C-alpha positions as CSV (number, residue, x, y, z in Angstrom):
1,M,10.1,17.1,6.8
2,T,11.1,17.0,3.1
3,L,10.4,13.8,1.4
4,T,11.6,12.4,-2.0
5,V,9.4,9.9,-3.8
6,R,11.1,7.6,-6.2
7,P,10.8,4.0,-7.7
8,M,11.7,1.4,-5.2
9,M,15.3,-0.2,-6.1
10,P,16.8,-3.4,-5.0
11,E,18.9,-1.5,-2.5
12,D,15.7,-0.5,-0.9
13,V,14.4,-3.9,-0.1
14,T,16.0,-4.3,3.4
15,A,14.7,-1.2,4.8
16,S,11.2,-1.5,3.2
17,C,11.0,-5.2,4.3
18,R,11.6,-4.1,7.8
19,I,8.9,-1.5,7.6
20,L,6.3,-4.0,6.6
21,N,7.5,-6.7,9.1
22,D,7.3,-4.1,11.9
23,I,3.7,-3.5,11.0
24,I,2.9,-7.2,10.8
25,E,4.6,-7.7,14.2
26,A,2.5,-4.8,15.6
27,G,-0.7,-6.4,14.3
28,G,-4.1,-5.0,13.5
29,T,-3.1,-2.7,10.3
30,T,-2.5,-5.2,7.5
31,A,-3.9,-8.1,6.0
32,H,-0.4,-9.8,5.9
33,E,0.0,-11.8,8.9
34,M,3.3,-13.7,8.3
35,P,6.7,-11.7,8.1
36,F,8.5,-11.5,4.9
37,S,11.9,-12.7,4.1
38,E,13.8,-10.3,1.8
39,A,13.6,-12.7,-1.1
40,L,9.7,-13.0,-0.7
41,F,9.4,-9.3,-0.3
42,R,11.4,-8.6,-3.4
43,E,9.2,-11.1,-5.3
44,S,6.1,-9.6,-3.9
45,F,6.7,-5.8,-4.2
46,L,9.7,-5.3,-6.6
47,S,9.8,-7.9,-9.3
48,G,6.3,-9.8,-9.3
49,V,4.4,-10.3,-12.4
50,D,1.3,-8.4,-10.8
51,M,3.3,-5.3,-10.0
52,V,2.5,-2.1,-11.9
53,C,4.8,0.0,-9.8
54,C,6.3,0.4,-6.3
55,H,7.6,3.7,-4.9
56,V,9.4,4.6,-1.8
57,A,9.4,7.9,0.2
58,V,12.8,8.9,1.4
59,D,13.2,11.3,4.4
60,A,15.7,14.1,4.7
61,G,18.1,11.6,6.4
62,K,18.0,9.4,3.3
63,E,16.0,6.7,5.1
64,I,13.0,5.0,3.7
65,A,9.9,6.4,5.5
66,G,7.4,4.3,3.6
67,F,6.5,2.5,0.4
68,Q,3.3,2.2,-1.8
69,W,2.8,-0.8,-4.3
70,L,0.4,-0.7,-7.2
71,G,-0.6,-3.9,-9.0
72,I,-3.1,-5.9,-10.9
73,S,-5.4,-8.5,-9.6
74,E,-7.8,-11.1,-11.2
75,D,-10.3,-10.0,-8.8
76,L,-10.7,-6.5,-10.2
77,P,-11.8,-5.0,-13.5
78,P,-8.9,-4.6,-16.1
79,D,-9.1,-0.7,-15.7
80,C,-8.7,-0.9,-11.8
81,A,-5.3,-1.4,-10.0
82,D,-4.9,-2.5,-6.6
83,I,-2.8,-0.3,-4.0
84,A,-0.9,-1.2,-0.7
85,T,0.7,1.6,1.5
86,F,3.1,1.0,4.3
87,A,4.6,3.6,6.5
88,R,7.5,3.5,9.0
89,Q,6.0,3.2,12.5
90,S,9.1,4.3,14.5
91,R,10.0,7.8,13.7
92,A,6.9,8.2,11.5
93,V,6.9,11.1,9.0
94,P,3.7,13.0,8.4
95,G,2.6,13.2,4.9
96,V,4.3,10.1,3.6
97,G,1.2,8.4,2.4
98,R,0.0,11.6,0.6
99,A,3.3,12.0,-1.1
100,L,3.4,8.5,-2.2
101,F,-0.1,8.6,-3.6
102,A,0.5,11.6,-5.6
103,E,3.2,9.7,-7.6
104,T,1.2,6.3,-7.7
105,A,-2.0,7.9,-9.0
106,Q,-0.1,9.8,-11.7
107,V,1.6,6.5,-12.9
108,A,-1.8,4.8,-12.8
109,L,-3.3,7.4,-14.8
110,N,-0.5,7.5,-17.4
111,L,-0.7,3.8,-17.7
112,G,-4.6,4.1,-18.6
113,F,-6.0,2.8,-15.3
114,A,-9.5,4.4,-14.5
115,Q,-9.5,3.6,-10.9
116,I,-7.6,2.3,-8.0
117,N,-8.8,-0.2,-5.2
118,A,-7.7,-0.4,-1.7
119,T,-8.8,-3.3,0.4
120,I,-8.4,-2.5,4.2
121,R,-9.2,-4.6,7.3
122,A,-12.3,-3.1,9.1
123,D,-10.2,-2.9,12.4
124,N,-7.5,-0.8,10.7
125,V,-8.8,2.5,11.6
126,P,-5.7,4.5,10.6
127,G,-5.7,2.8,7.1
128,L,-9.3,3.5,6.6
129,A,-8.8,7.2,7.5
130,Y,-5.8,7.5,5.2
131,Y,-7.4,6.1,2.1
132,T,-10.6,8.3,2.9
133,R,-8.3,11.5,3.4
134,V,-6.7,10.9,0.0
135,G,-10.1,10.6,-1.8
136,F,-11.0,6.9,-1.8
137,Q,-14.7,6.1,-1.6
138,D,-16.4,3.0,0.0
139,H,-17.1,0.4,-2.6
140,S,-17.9,-2.8,-1.1
141,V,-17.4,-5.1,2.0
142,S,-16.2,-8.7,2.1
143,H,-17.7,-10.0,5.5
144,S,-16.1,-12.1,8.1
145,R,-12.6,-12.9,6.5
146,P,-10.6,-15.1,8.9
147,L,-7.3,-14.2,10.2
148,K,-4.8,-17.1,10.9
149,D,-5.9,-17.3,14.5
150,G,-9.7,-17.8,13.4
151,T,-10.7,-14.3,14.3
152,L,-13.1,-13.0,11.6
153,V,-12.6,-9.4,10.3
154,D,-14.5,-7.6,7.5
155,R,-12.4,-6.3,4.5
156,I,-13.6,-2.9,3.2
157,S,-12.6,-2.0,-0.5
158,K,-12.6,1.5,-1.3
159,R,-12.0,3.0,-4.7
160,F,-10.4,6.1,-6.1
161,V,-11.6,7.3,-9.6
162,L,-8.7,8.8,-11.6
163,N,-9.3,12.2,-13.1
164,R,-8.6,12.4,-16.8
165,Q,-8.7,16.2,-17.2
């Protein structure tokens, strides 16, 4: 299926928020545990002061198939950006993550970042596999981070070194 990757726009918020809330509702594949209102989503992924960029992947039917956010974090070195990727669960589109990452990595490189960090729940097997497939390497583990129900889950940080050729 053909995908178009472009910057997220205000009119993408409703569909993108639905994608994220569906993932949260399913459980087990995101650190986010509470659903987002559209206002909170907009602030978090479209206009937040920590945002570097946010892209959507649009399928051939002009529907949002996924989105990827890149931002800064006080917990990371200044040359390292943080990434989060979310793909539509119903009517999933193969290759959406790879298409989004190609654009996000180029933006990060153009802005002078040297690496990108992804922190994934240890029980998120598809997320860990995705970031490994696109070239992220294990970096560190934050052990026994509690979920809202008290369950302890490790968080695995992976890093992608941007190539400045």
